[in-house]
PLY file of the C-alpha trace (Angstrom):
ply
format ascii 1.0
element vertex 64
property float x
property float y
property float z
element edge 63
property int vertex1
property int vertex2
end_header
129.65 -70.76 -20.17
128.96 -71.72 -16.59
126.82 -74.73 -15.75
123.83 -72.82 -14.39
123.64 -70.60 -17.46
123.84 -73.70 -19.70
120.97 -75.34 -17.82
118.84 -72.18 -17.93
119.44 -71.74 -21.66
118.57 -75.39 -22.35
115.48 -75.31 -20.15
114.32 -72.07 -21.79
114.86 -73.54 -25.25
112.92 -76.69 -24.33
110.05 -74.60 -22.97
110.06 -72.64 -26.22
109.66 -75.89 -28.18
106.44 -76.44 -26.23
105.35 -72.82 -26.78
105.76 -71.96 -23.09
107.53 -69.07 -21.43
109.29 -69.58 -18.12
109.03 -66.74 -15.64
112.16 -66.06 -13.57
110.46 -67.56 -10.50
109.66 -70.75 -12.39
113.25 -71.03 -13.59
114.38 -70.67 -9.99
112.10 -73.53 -8.91
113.44 -75.73 -11.72
117.03 -74.96 -10.68
116.29 -75.83 -7.06
114.59 -79.08 -8.05
117.47 -80.09 -10.32
120.28 -78.97 -7.99
121.40 -82.52 -7.17
122.18 -83.27 -10.84
125.11 -82.11 -12.96
124.57 -79.80 -15.92
125.51 -82.66 -18.26
122.85 -84.90 -16.66
120.17 -82.20 -16.92
120.94 -81.27 -20.52
121.10 -84.95 -21.44
117.77 -85.69 -19.79
116.06 -82.72 -21.45
117.45 -83.74 -24.83
116.28 -87.32 -24.32
112.84 -86.07 -23.31
112.24 -83.90 -26.35
113.34 -86.69 -28.68
111.10 -89.32 -27.04
108.15 -89.82 -29.41
105.74 -90.73 -26.60
106.72 -88.73 -23.53
108.26 -85.90 -25.51
104.89 -84.65 -26.68
104.56 -82.44 -23.58
106.76 -80.13 -21.53
108.67 -82.18 -18.94
107.41 -82.09 -15.39
108.25 -83.70 -12.12
106.98 -87.23 -11.77
105.50 -88.15 -8.42
0 1
1 2
2 3
3 4
4 5
5 6
6 7
7 8
8 9
9 10
10 11
11 12
12 13
13 14
14 15
15 16
16 17
17 18
18 19
19 20
20 21
21 22
22 23
23 24
24 25
25 26
26 27
27 28
28 29
29 30
30 31
31 32
32 33
33 34
34 35
35 36
36 37
37 38
38 39
39 40
40 41
41 42
42 43
43 44
44 45
45 46
46 47
47 48
48 49
49 50
50 51
51 52
52 53
53 54
54 55
55 56
56 57
57 58
58 59
59 60
60 61
61 62
62 63
């Protein structure tokens, strides 16, 4: 599986955990925003987020 497909599948699965659907345009924005990170970093961060009892209560979003 290529890295982009792995990231999209993980991001889609995470969104599903939060009962959200990601439109293709939204997925594209996520991919652009995360482009500087490796697939391993992204998957690791998403996994850490969903298992965090405090911050993991909500779908991840960009912090300002």
